[in-house]
PyMOL CGO cylinders between C-alpha atoms (Angstrom):
from pymol import cmd
from pymol.cgo import CYLINDER

trace = [
    CYLINDER, -11.10, -3.11, 3.11, -12.96, -2.97, 6.41, 0.3, 1, 1, 1, 1, 1, 1,
    CYLINDER, -12.96, -2.97, 6.41, -11.20, 0.23, 7.41, 0.3, 1, 1, 1, 1, 1, 1,
    CYLINDER, -11.20, 0.23, 7.41, -12.17, 1.85, 4.13, 0.3, 1, 1, 1, 1, 1, 1,
    CYLINDER, -12.17, 1.85, 4.13, -15.78, 0.75, 4.55, 0.3, 1, 1, 1, 1, 1, 1,
    CYLINDER, -15.78, 0.75, 4.55, -15.81, 2.21, 8.07, 0.3, 1, 1, 1, 1, 1, 1,
    CYLINDER, -15.81, 2.21, 8.07, -14.53, 5.51, 6.70, 0.3, 1, 1, 1, 1, 1, 1,
    CYLINDER, -14.53, 5.51, 6.70, -17.28, 5.53, 4.07, 0.3, 1, 1, 1, 1, 1, 1,
    CYLINDER, -17.28, 5.53, 4.07, -19.85, 4.81, 6.79, 0.3, 1, 1, 1, 1, 1, 1,
    CYLINDER, -19.85, 4.81, 6.79, -18.48, 7.60, 8.98, 0.3, 1, 1, 1, 1, 1, 1,
    CYLINDER, -18.48, 7.60, 8.98, -18.47, 10.05, 6.10, 0.3, 1, 1, 1, 1, 1, 1,
    CYLINDER, -18.47, 10.05, 6.10, -22.08, 9.19, 5.28, 0.3, 1, 1, 1, 1, 1, 1,
    CYLINDER, -22.08, 9.19, 5.28, -23.19, 9.47, 8.90, 0.3, 1, 1, 1, 1, 1, 1,
    CYLINDER, -23.19, 9.47, 8.90, -21.61, 12.90, 9.33, 0.3, 1, 1, 1, 1, 1, 1,
    CYLINDER, -21.61, 12.90, 9.33, -23.67, 14.42, 6.47, 0.3, 1, 1, 1, 1, 1, 1,
    CYLINDER, -23.67, 14.42, 6.47, -20.49, 16.25, 5.59, 0.3, 1, 1, 1, 1, 1, 1,
    CYLINDER, -20.49, 16.25, 5.59, -20.65, 18.51, 2.53, 0.3, 1, 1, 1, 1, 1, 1,
    CYLINDER, -20.65, 18.51, 2.53, -17.22, 17.18, 1.61, 0.3, 1, 1, 1, 1, 1, 1,
    CYLINDER, -17.22, 17.18, 1.61, -18.53, 13.60, 1.49, 0.3, 1, 1, 1, 1, 1, 1,
    CYLINDER, -18.53, 13.60, 1.49, -17.16, 12.91, -1.98, 0.3, 1, 1, 1, 1, 1, 1,
    CYLINDER, -17.16, 12.91, -1.98, -13.70, 14.12, -0.94, 0.3, 1, 1, 1, 1, 1, 1,
    CYLINDER, -13.70, 14.12, -0.94, -13.70, 11.95, 2.18, 0.3, 1, 1, 1, 1, 1, 1,
    CYLINDER, -13.70, 11.95, 2.18, -14.73, 8.92, 0.13, 0.3, 1, 1, 1, 1, 1, 1,
    CYLINDER, -14.73, 8.92, 0.13, -11.98, 9.67, -2.39, 0.3, 1, 1, 1, 1, 1, 1,
    CYLINDER, -11.98, 9.67, -2.39, -9.43, 9.80, 0.43, 0.3, 1, 1, 1, 1, 1, 1,
    CYLINDER, -9.43, 9.80, 0.43, -10.67, 6.47, 1.83, 0.3, 1, 1, 1, 1, 1, 1,
    CYLINDER, -10.67, 6.47, 1.83, -10.44, 4.85, -1.62, 0.3, 1, 1, 1, 1, 1, 1,
    CYLINDER, -10.44, 4.85, -1.62, -6.94, 6.29, -2.12, 0.3, 1, 1, 1, 1, 1, 1,
    CYLINDER, -6.94, 6.29, -2.12, -5.87, 4.72, 1.18, 0.3, 1, 1, 1, 1, 1, 1,
    CYLINDER, -5.87, 4.72, 1.18, -7.39, 1.37, 0.20, 0.3, 1, 1, 1, 1, 1, 1,
    CYLINDER, -7.39, 1.37, 0.20, -5.58, 1.38, -3.15, 0.3, 1, 1, 1, 1, 1, 1,
    CYLINDER, -5.58, 1.38, -3.15, -2.29, 2.36, -1.52, 0.3, 1, 1, 1, 1, 1, 1,
    CYLINDER, -2.29, 2.36, -1.52, -2.45, -0.82, 0.56, 0.3, 1, 1, 1, 1, 1, 1,
    CYLINDER, -2.45, -0.82, 0.56, -2.04, -2.95, -2.57, 0.3, 1, 1, 1, 1, 1, 1,
    CYLINDER, -2.04, -2.95, -2.57, 0.89, -3.06, -4.96, 0.3, 1, 1, 1, 1, 1, 1,
    CYLINDER, 0.89, -3.06, -4.96, -0.52, -4.49, -8.19, 0.3, 1, 1, 1, 1, 1, 1,
    CYLINDER, -0.52, -4.49, -8.19, -3.42, -3.00, -10.17, 0.3, 1, 1, 1, 1, 1, 1,
    CYLINDER, -3.42, -3.00, -10.17, -5.18, -6.38, -10.20, 0.3, 1, 1, 1, 1, 1, 1,
    CYLINDER, -5.18, -6.38, -10.20, -5.09, -6.49, -6.38, 0.3, 1, 1, 1, 1, 1, 1,
    CYLINDER, -5.09, -6.49, -6.38, -6.49, -2.97, -6.24, 0.3, 1, 1, 1, 1, 1, 1,
    CYLINDER, -6.49, -2.97, -6.24, -9.34, -3.88, -8.58, 0.3, 1, 1, 1, 1, 1, 1,
    CYLINDER, -9.34, -3.88, -8.58, -10.25, -6.86, -6.39, 0.3, 1, 1, 1, 1, 1, 1,
    CYLINDER, -10.25, -6.86, -6.39, -10.07, -4.76, -3.21, 0.3, 1, 1, 1, 1, 1, 1,
    CYLINDER, -10.07, -4.76, -3.21, -12.35, -2.10, -4.71, 0.3, 1, 1, 1, 1, 1, 1,
    CYLINDER, -12.35, -2.10, -4.71, -14.81, -4.80, -5.78, 0.3, 1, 1, 1, 1, 1, 1,
    CYLINDER, -14.81, -4.80, -5.78, -14.74, -6.28, -2.26, 0.3, 1, 1, 1, 1, 1, 1,
    CYLINDER, -14.74, -6.28, -2.26, -15.43, -2.83, -0.82, 0.3, 1, 1, 1, 1, 1, 1,
    CYLINDER, -15.43, -2.83, -0.82, -18.43, -2.35, -3.09, 0.3, 1, 1, 1, 1, 1, 1,
    CYLINDER, -18.43, -2.35, -3.09, -19.69, -5.82, -2.18, 0.3, 1, 1, 1, 1, 1, 1,
    CYLINDER, -19.69, -5.82, -2.18, -19.27, -5.02, 1.53, 0.3, 1, 1, 1, 1, 1, 1,
    CYLINDER, -19.27, -5.02, 1.53, -21.11, -1.74, 1.08, 0.3, 1, 1, 1, 1, 1, 1,
    CYLINDER, -21.11, -1.74, 1.08, -24.02, -3.43, -0.70, 0.3, 1, 1, 1, 1, 1, 1,
    CYLINDER, -24.02, -3.43, -0.70, -24.41, -5.80, 2.25, 0.3, 1, 1, 1, 1, 1, 1,
    CYLINDER, -24.41, -5.80, 2.25, -24.26, -3.06, 4.88, 0.3, 1, 1, 1, 1, 1, 1,
    CYLINDER, -24.26, -3.06, 4.88, -27.04, -0.94, 6.31, 0.3, 1, 1, 1, 1, 1, 1,
    CYLINDER, -27.04, -0.94, 6.31, -25.79, 1.96, 4.18, 0.3, 1, 1, 1, 1, 1, 1,
    CYLINDER, -25.79, 1.96, 4.18, -26.95, 0.25, 1.00, 0.3, 1, 1, 1, 1, 1, 1,
    CYLINDER, -26.95, 0.25, 1.00, -30.37, 1.80, 1.63, 0.3, 1, 1, 1, 1, 1, 1,
    CYLINDER, -30.37, 1.80, 1.63, -28.86, 5.20, 0.82, 0.3, 1, 1, 1, 1, 1, 1,
    CYLINDER, -28.86, 5.20, 0.82, -29.28, 5.22, -2.97, 0.3, 1, 1, 1, 1, 1, 1,
    CYLINDER, -29.28, 5.22, -2.97, -27.34, 8.46, -3.48, 0.3, 1, 1, 1, 1, 1, 1,
    CYLINDER, -27.34, 8.46, -3.48, -24.34, 7.22, -1.52, 0.3, 1, 1, 1, 1, 1, 1,
    CYLINDER, -24.34, 7.22, -1.52, -24.49, 3.88, -3.33, 0.3, 1, 1, 1, 1, 1, 1,
    CYLINDER, -24.49, 3.88, -3.33, -24.43, 5.62, -6.72, 0.3, 1, 1, 1, 1, 1, 1,
    CYLINDER, -24.43, 5.62, -6.72, -21.55, 7.86, -5.64, 0.3, 1, 1, 1, 1, 1, 1,
    CYLINDER, -21.55, 7.86, -5.64, -19.51, 4.90, -4.45, 0.3, 1, 1, 1, 1, 1, 1,
    CYLINDER, -19.51, 4.90, -4.45, -20.33, 2.76, -7.51, 0.3, 1, 1, 1, 1, 1, 1,
    CYLINDER, -20.33, 2.76, -7.51, -19.33, 5.51, -9.94, 0.3, 1, 1, 1, 1, 1, 1,
    CYLINDER, -19.33, 5.51, -9.94, -16.09, 6.24, -8.06, 0.3, 1, 1, 1, 1, 1, 1,
    CYLINDER, -16.09, 6.24, -8.06, -15.16, 2.54, -7.95, 0.3, 1, 1, 1, 1, 1, 1,
    CYLINDER, -15.16, 2.54, -7.95, -16.09, 1.93, -11.59, 0.3, 1, 1, 1, 1, 1, 1,
    CYLINDER, -16.09, 1.93, -11.59, -13.87, 4.81, -12.70, 0.3, 1, 1, 1, 1, 1, 1,
    CYLINDER, -13.87, 4.81, -12.70, -10.97, 3.65, -10.58, 0.3, 1, 1, 1, 1, 1, 1,
    CYLINDER, -10.97, 3.65, -10.58, -11.27, 0.07, -11.76, 0.3, 1, 1, 1, 1, 1, 1,
    CYLINDER, -11.27, 0.07, -11.76, -11.37, 1.22, -15.39, 0.3, 1, 1, 1, 1, 1, 1,
    CYLINDER, -11.37, 1.22, -15.39, -8.25, 3.33, -14.88, 0.3, 1, 1, 1, 1, 1, 1,
    CYLINDER, -8.25, 3.33, -14.88, -6.49, 0.44, -13.16, 0.3, 1, 1, 1, 1, 1, 1,
    CYLINDER, -6.49, 0.44, -13.16, -7.49, -2.02, -15.88, 0.3, 1, 1, 1, 1, 1, 1,
    CYLINDER, -7.49, -2.02, -15.88, -6.13, 0.30, -18.57, 0.3, 1, 1, 1, 1, 1, 1,
    CYLINDER, -6.13, 0.30, -18.57, -2.88, 0.82, -16.68, 0.3, 1, 1, 1, 1, 1, 1,
    CYLINDER, -2.88, 0.82, -16.68, -2.46, -2.95, -16.21, 0.3, 1, 1, 1, 1, 1, 1,
    CYLINDER, -2.46, -2.95, -16.21, -3.10, -3.78, -19.87, 0.3, 1, 1, 1, 1, 1, 1,
    CYLINDER, -3.10, -3.78, -19.87, 0.00, -4.77, -21.82, 0.3, 1, 1, 1, 1, 1, 1,
    CYLINDER, 0.00, -4.77, -21.82, 1.40, -1.98, -23.95, 0.3, 1, 1, 1, 1, 1, 1,
    CYLINDER, 1.40, -1.98, -23.95, 1.28, -2.61, -27.69, 0.3, 1, 1, 1, 1, 1, 1,
    CYLINDER, 1.28, -2.61, -27.69, 3.48, -0.66, -30.08, 0.3, 1, 1, 1, 1, 1, 1,
    CYLINDER, 3.48, -0.66, -30.08, 1.39, 1.39, -32.56, 0.3, 1, 1, 1, 1, 1, 1,
    CYLINDER, 1.39, 1.39, -32.56, 3.08, -0.34, -35.50, 0.3, 1, 1, 1, 1, 1, 1,
    CYLINDER, 3.08, -0.34, -35.50, 2.04, -3.74, -34.14, 0.3, 1, 1, 1, 1, 1, 1,
    CYLINDER, 2.04, -3.74, -34.14, -1.60, -2.66, -34.36, 0.3, 1, 1, 1, 1, 1, 1,
    CYLINDER, -1.60, -2.66, -34.36, -1.42, -2.39, -38.16, 0.3, 1, 1, 1, 1, 1, 1,
    CYLINDER, -1.42, -2.39, -38.16, -2.00, -5.81, -39.76, 0.3, 1, 1, 1, 1, 1, 1,
    CYLINDER, -2.00, -5.81, -39.76, 0.33, -5.09, -42.69, 0.3, 1, 1, 1, 1, 1, 1,
    CYLINDER, 0.33, -5.09, -42.69, 3.17, -3.71, -40.59, 0.3, 1, 1, 1, 1, 1, 1,
    CYLINDER, 3.17, -3.71, -40.59, 5.08, -6.98, -40.65, 0.3, 1, 1, 1, 1, 1, 1,
    CYLINDER, 5.08, -6.98, -40.65, 4.78, -7.47, -44.44, 0.3, 1, 1, 1, 1, 1, 1,
    CYLINDER, 4.78, -7.47, -44.44, 7.71, -6.53, -46.62, 0.3, 1, 1, 1, 1, 1, 1,
    CYLINDER, 7.71, -6.53, -46.62, 7.19, -3.96, -49.35, 0.3, 1, 1, 1, 1, 1, 1,
    CYLINDER, 7.19, -3.96, -49.35, 6.42, -5.34, -52.76, 0.3, 1, 1, 1, 1, 1, 1,
    CYLINDER, 6.42, -5.34, -52.76, 9.39, -4.57, -55.05, 0.3, 1, 1, 1, 1, 1, 1,
    CYLINDER, 9.39, -4.57, -55.05, 7.10, -4.19, -58.10, 0.3, 1, 1, 1, 1, 1, 1,
]
cmd.load_cgo(trace, "trace")
């Protein structure tokens, strides 16, 4: 998490036009360090918390960029970690037998 935060700080300090791409790469590296989606979600949340307590938090544009990127990733991870439900199981009458009348 600290390494990712350093990369975000370096990207912001460089005023690089490819800032969003460099942040994406740093977040990809952070996620790759964890196996389970739940661990990745926690790591992303810790990164955002670390960012909000750093001197970079004064940069509103960078904060918004990072928050949006992390929110999207966490949403994707949460959806991928959710248990799969068969479409038939979603219908409340799927388990009822047909009425012979």
